[in-house]
N, C-alpha and C positions, 0 to 999 in steps of 0.2 A: 631761323637765325642760329639755332643749336647745331644744325647740320653744317652751316657755313663755318662756325667756330671749330667744330670737330675736324672738318677738312683742313682748316688752317693749322690746327695743332699737329695733325699728321704730317702736313707739309713742312712745318718747322722742324719736327723730329728728323724727317728725311734729309732736310738741308743741313742740319747739324752733322749727321752721319757723312754726307757728301763733303762738307768742309773738313772734317777730321781725316777722311780718306785722302783728300787732295793734299793737305798740309803734311800729314805724316808720310804719305807716299813720296812727296817732293823731297822731304828730309832724308828718307831712306835711300832714294835712288838718284840723288843729285840733280833735282829738277826745280830750280827756283821759279820757273814758269808755272809749274803746278802749284807751288806754294802761293804765288800771287793770285792764281785762279781761286784758291781757297779763300783768300782775302775778299775777292769779289763775291763769292758765295756768302760770306759773312755779312757783306754790305746788304745783299738782297734779304738775308735772314733778319737783319736789324729792321728793315722796312716791314717785314711780315709781323715781327714781334710788336712793333709800334702799332700796327693796324689792329692786332688782337687786343692789346692793352686799351687802345682807344675805344674799341667796340665794347669792352667790358665796363669801362668807366663811364662811357657816354650812353650805355644801354641802347645801342643802335647797331645797324649793320656795319661791318668793317669796311674801311676805305683806305686803300694803300697810298693814294696820293695825298690825302688829308685825313690822317687817322683820328685827330682830335677835333676836327671841324675846320671852318673857313675863317675864323676870327683872326685878328692881328697877332695875338699871343700864340695861337696854334701854328700860324704860318712861320713865326719866329723860331718855334721849336724845330720845324722842318728845315729852316735855313741853317740852324745849328747842326742838324744831321748832315746837310750838304757840306758844311765847313769841315765836319769830321771826316767825310769821305775824301775831300780834297787833301786834308792832312795825311790820310793814309796813302794817297797817291804820291804826295811829295816825299813821304818817308820811303816808299818803294823806289822812287826815282833816285833819291840820294844814295840809298843803300846799294842800288844797282851798280854804281860806279866804284864801290869799295869792296865788293865781293870777289872771292876767288872762284872762278867757274871751272867745272870739270865735265867730262863727257858723261852723259846720262846712262844709267844702267838700263839695258834693253828690257828688263822685267817691267819697267814703268808702263809699257804698252798694255799690260794686263790691268794695271791701275786705271789707265785712261778708259779702257773698254768698260770696266766696272762702274766708274763714275758716270760715263755717258749713258749707260743703261739706267742707272738710278735717276739721272736727270730727265731722260725721256719718259720714264714711268711716272715721275713726279709731275711733269708738265701735263701729261695726259690725264692723270688723276685729278689735278686741280681744275683742268678745263672741263672735264666731264661732270664733276661735282658742282662746279660753278654754274654750269648750264642747268643742272637738275634743280638747284635751289635758287636760281636767278641771282647769283652772287657776283656783283661787279668786282669785289675785292679778289676773289679766287681766279676769275677770268683774267683780270689785270696782272695778277701774280704769275699766272701761267704764261703770259706774254714774256715776263722777265726771265722765267726759266727757259723758255724757247730760245731767246737771244743768248742766254748763258750757254746753252748747248751749242749754238753756232760758234760762240767765242771759243769754247773748249775744242771744237773740231778744228778751227783755224789754228789755235795755238798748239794743238797736238802735232801738227805738221812740223812746227818749230822744235817741239820736244823730241820728235823722232830724228830730225836732222841733227839735234844736239848729241845724239848717240855717237856721231862721228866728228862734229865740229862744235866746240863748246861756246863759240861766239853767239850761237842762236839762243842760248839761255839768257844772255844779256839782252839781246834784241827783244825777246819775249817779255822780259821784265819791263822794258821801256813801253812796250805796247799795252801791257796790262795796267801800268801806272796811268797811261793816257786815257784808257777806257774808264777807270775808276774816277779820274779827275773830271772827265766829261759828265759822268753820272752825278757827281757832286754839284757841278756847275748847273746842270739841268734842274736839279731840285731847287737850288737857290733862285734861278731865273723864274721858275714857275711860281714860287711863293712870293717873290718880290712883285710879280704881276698881280697876284691876289691882293697884296697890301696896297699897291699904288693905283691899280686899275679901277675903272668904274663899270658897273653893270650897264650893258647897252641893250637897246631895243631897236633892231633894224629888221623889220619884217621882210623887206625886199631881199636882203642878204640871206635871211633864214630860208625864204622860199626857194632861192637859187640852190642852196645847199641841199634842201629836201629833194628838189628835182634831180640833182646829181645822184643822190643815194637811192631814189626810187627806181633807177635803172638796174639795180642789182636784185635778183630774185631770191637770194639766200639770206638777205638781211632786211630789216625793216627800220624805217626812220622813227625815232621817238621824240627827240627834243634837241635844241641847240642852245647852248649858254654862251653869251658874248661878253667879253671884257674889253673895254676900249682904253687904249693908252696912246696918247698923241695921234689920234685919228687912225690908228692901226688896231686890228682886232686879234685878240687871243681867244680861240674858240674851243669849247668842249662839245663834241657831238655824241649824243646818246643814241645807240642803235641796238636793236635786238637781233640775235643770230639764231638760225635754225639748228635743230639738234644734230643734223647730219653734217654740219659744217666742221671741217677740221681746223686745227690751229694754223697750219701753213696756208690754207685757203683764206682764212680770215686775215692773215698778215698781208697777203697779196691784194685782197679787196681794200684794206685800209690804205695801202700804198697807192693803189689806183685812184681812190677817192681823193686823197691828198693831192695827187698830181693834177687831177681835173679841177679841183678847187683853186690851186695856185695858178693854173693856166687861165682861169676865168678872170683873173685880175680883180679880185674882190677886196683888195687891201687887207688881206689876212696875213698875219705874221707867223702865228703858230697854231697848229691843229693837234688836238688830243681827242681820243675816243673813250667814252664810257660804254663798256660792253655789258649787255644783259642778254639772257636767253629768252627766246620767244615761248619757251616751255613754261607752263603755269604751275610747275611743281612746287611743293611746299619747302620751306626752309627749315 
């Protein structure tokens, strides 16, 4: 557990540096897209800090999705966080229509490269440490960093185009506001399910899920948690991953499993994964 917490603290420090570079770089080089990217990093950072606080107060391993547990009060705290993210998204959206946009300074490219390097290193660090100490929290957090890197790559195209046409800065702000809004809505949706749903026991469905996952040699099936809402299932699938599996490979496998489960018409509404390492290393 100490190794997990140390890894989380290191990641938080790196994310603070990334957020500062993004926001200050955006201010210096006329890139509101980069500033809103910094807001997105702060949203991810908030989730990591809550997971660390929850781990310290509850004296258990950190959990990014439910840092304080799965009770009604804890879920309401997470819903509050989701509402905060939606508020940030609305603020960005409204502000986007009042700002004066200018062409971005080409020097911003060096900022983008620096930030991208930090994010890739942070993602790999959390993923490797997470596997070595079997930390669901760190592996899940590395997922978020991976997608954040993809978002940065995509919005970087708009930032570069904004060197010549300032309209792309406005477009990028709208896109980032939408992404943060979706993040907030997803958190609220998941926690409302935890509050209103009922634990379900459907062994036939679990066996079908296990059969699908057993087709993959680089992961191992562990457990499936079912929540029933109006005869539809919200599921968390716990799987173990091999040490040689990369983050991009894991994402591809997850998407493939989701596609097969949805195609099987099992009346499943939402699928999430809890990832652990098959490595028996200590925490």
